[in-house]
C-alpha positions as a Markdown table, in Angstrom:
| # | Residue | x | y | z |
|---|---|---|---|---|
| 1 | Met | 12.9 | 1.9 | -8.8 |
| 2 | Tyr | 11.8 | -0.2 | -5.9 |
| 3 | Gln | 15.2 | 0.0 | -4.2 |
| 4 | Leu | 15.3 | 3.8 | -4.5 |
| 5 | Val | 11.8 | 4.2 | -2.9 |
| 6 | Met | 12.8 | 1.7 | -0.2 |
| 7 | Phe | 16.0 | 3.7 | 0.5 |
| 8 | Ile | 14.0 | 6.9 | 0.8 |
| 9 | His | 11.5 | 5.2 | 3.0 |
| 10 | Ile | 14.1 | 3.9 | 5.4 |
| 11 | Phe | 15.9 | 7.2 | 5.5 |
| 12 | Ala | 12.6 | 9.0 | 6.3 |
| 13 | Ala | 11.9 | 6.5 | 9.1 |
| 14 | Val | 15.4 | 7.0 | 10.7 |
| 15 | Cys | 15.0 | 10.8 | 10.4 |
| 16 | Ile | 11.6 | 10.7 | 12.1 |
| 17 | Val | 13.1 | 8.8 | 15.0 |
| 18 | Ala | 16.0 | 11.2 | 15.3 |
| 19 | Val | 13.9 | 14.4 | 15.1 |
| 20 | Val | 11.4 | 13.1 | 17.6 |
| 21 | Leu | 14.2 | 12.3 | 20.0 |
| 22 | Val | 15.7 | 15.8 | 19.7 |
| 23 | Gln | 12.5 | 17.5 | 20.6 |
| 24 | Gln | 11.8 | 18.5 | 24.1 |
| 25 | Gly | 8.9 | 16.8 | 25.8 |
| 26 | Lys | 5.8 | 18.4 | 27.3 |
| 27 | Gly | 6.9 | 17.6 | 30.9 |
| 28 | Ala | 10.1 | 19.8 | 30.5 |
| 29 | Thr | 8.1 | 23.0 | 31.0 |
| 30 | Met | 8.2 | 22.6 | 34.8 |
| 31 | Gly | 12.0 | 22.8 | 34.7 |
| 32 | Ala | 11.8 | 25.9 | 32.4 |
| 33 | Ala | 9.7 | 27.6 | 35.1 |
| 34 | Phe | 12.6 | 27.5 | 37.5 |
| 35 | Gly | 15.1 | 28.8 | 34.9 |
| 36 | Ser | 16.8 | 25.7 | 33.6 |
| 37 | Gly | 14.7 | 25.0 | 30.5 |
| 38 | Ala | 15.8 | 27.8 | 28.2 |
| 39 | Ser | 19.5 | 27.0 | 28.5 |
| 40 | Gln | 19.1 | 23.4 | 27.3 |
| 41 | Thr | 17.2 | 24.1 | 24.0 |
| 42 | Val | 19.1 | 24.0 | 20.7 |
| 43 | Phe | 17.1 | 26.7 | 18.8 |
| 44 | Gly | 16.2 | 29.0 | 21.7 |
| 45 | Ser | 13.4 | 28.9 | 24.2 |
| 46 | Arg | 10.5 | 29.6 | 21.8 |
| 47 | Gly | 11.7 | 28.8 | 18.3 |
| 48 | Ser | 12.3 | 25.1 | 18.6 |
| 49 | Gly | 8.7 | 23.9 | 18.7 |
| 50 | Ser | 7.5 | 25.1 | 15.4 |
| 51 | Phe | 10.7 | 24.4 | 13.5 |
| 52 | Leu | 11.1 | 20.8 | 14.7 |
| 53 | Phe | 7.3 | 20.3 | 14.2 |
| 54 | Lys | 7.5 | 21.3 | 10.6 |
| 55 | Ile | 10.5 | 19.1 | 9.9 |
| 56 | Thr | 8.8 | 16.2 | 11.6 |
| 57 | Met | 5.6 | 16.7 | 9.6 |
| 58 | Gly | 7.7 | 16.8 | 6.4 |
| 59 | Phe | 9.4 | 13.5 | 7.2 |
| 60 | Ile | 6.1 | 12.0 | 8.1 |
| 61 | Ala | 4.6 | 13.1 | 4.7 |
| 62 | Val | 7.6 | 11.6 | 2.9 |
| 63 | Phe | 7.2 | 8.4 | 4.9 |
| 64 | Phe | 3.5 | 8.2 | 4.1 |
| 65 | Gly | 4.1 | 8.8 | 0.4 |
| 66 | Thr | 6.8 | 6.2 | 0.1 |
| 67 | Ser | 4.6 | 3.7 | 1.9 |
| 68 | Leu | 1.9 | 4.2 | -0.7 |
| 69 | Ala | 4.5 | 4.0 | -3.5 |
| 70 | Leu | 6.0 | 0.8 | -2.2 |
| 71 | Asn | 2.5 | -0.7 | -2.0 |
| 72 | Tyr | 1.8 | 0.3 | -5.6 |
| 73 | Leu | 5.1 | -1.0 | -6.9 |
| 74 | Ser | 4.7 | -4.4 | -5.1 |
| 75 | Ile | 1.1 | -4.9 | -6.4 |
| 76 | Asn | 2.2 | -4.2 | -10.0 |
| 77 | Ala | 5.2 | -6.5 | -9.7 |
| 78 | Tyr | 2.9 | -9.3 | -8.3 |
| 79 | Gln | 0.4 | -8.8 | -11.1 |
| 80 | Gln | 3.0 | -9.0 | -13.8 |
| 81 | Val | 4.2 | -12.5 | -12.8 |
| 82 | Lys | 4.0 | -14.6 | -15.9 |
| 83 | Val | 2.9 | -18.2 | -15.9 |
| 84 | Ile | 5.1 | -20.5 | -18.0 |
| 85 | Thr | 3.2 | -23.3 | -19.6 |
| 86 | Leu | 5.2 | -26.3 | -20.7 |
| 87 | Pro | 4.2 | -28.4 | -23.7 |
| 88 | Ala | 2.1 | -31.4 | -22.7 |
| 89 | Val | 3.9 | -34.8 | -22.5 |
| 90 | Pro | 2.3 | -37.2 | -25.0 |
| 91 | Val | 0.6 | -40.1 | -23.3 |
| 92 | Gln | 1.5 | -43.6 | -24.6 |
| 93 | Gln | -1.4 | -45.9 | -25.1 |
| 94 | Asn | -1.2 | -49.5 | -24.1 |
| 95 | Thr | -1.7 | -51.7 | -27.1 |
| 96 | Asn | -1.9 | -54.9 | -25.1 |
| 97 | Thr | -5.5 | -54.6 | -24.0 |
| 98 | Ile | -7.5 | -57.6 | -22.9 |
| 99 | Asp | -11.2 | -57.8 | -23.5 |
| 100 | Thr | -12.6 | -58.4 | -20.1 |
| 101 | Asn | -16.2 | -58.4 | -21.2 |
| 102 | Thr | -16.0 | -62.1 | -22.3 |
| 103 | Met | -14.0 | -63.4 | -19.4 |
| 104 | Thr | -15.3 | -64.8 | -16.2 |
| 105 | Pro | -14.0 | -63.3 | -12.9 |
| 106 | Gly | -11.4 | -66.1 | -12.4 |
| 107 | Gln | -9.9 | -65.5 | -15.8 |
| 108 | Ile | -9.2 | -61.7 | -15.5 |
| 109 | Pro | -5.5 | -61.2 | -15.1 |
| 110 | Ala | -4.0 | -58.8 | -12.5 |
| 111 | Pro | -3.2 | -55.3 | -13.8 |
| 112 | Pro | 0.3 | -54.8 | -14.9 |
| 113 | Ile | 2.6 | -52.9 | -12.5 |
| 114 | Thr | 3.8 | -49.7 | -14.2 |
| 115 | Pro | 6.7 | -47.7 | -12.9 |
């Protein structure tokens, strides 16, 4: 599911870039005043603005929706991570204890070195 939404998200992003690059900029109206603007448009002199604007808004809505869906899917995947608990290792008790309460400080042996 995540891969499908990610594919649609990337497709919408690429289409937004392509549609925005196809549109004619606001500064191109000066060239149209001298007669060169109408011949360079793809959909005619007046019809291109609203048509490309609607397509751009559609792709932006899809992009926004897939952004929210990806966020929701990633949060749910993060919350479902299970913690594996391993059984505890039994601790071995040392049976060779020395009663240090009755010894003087010079008689207390050094602690054993354990690996």
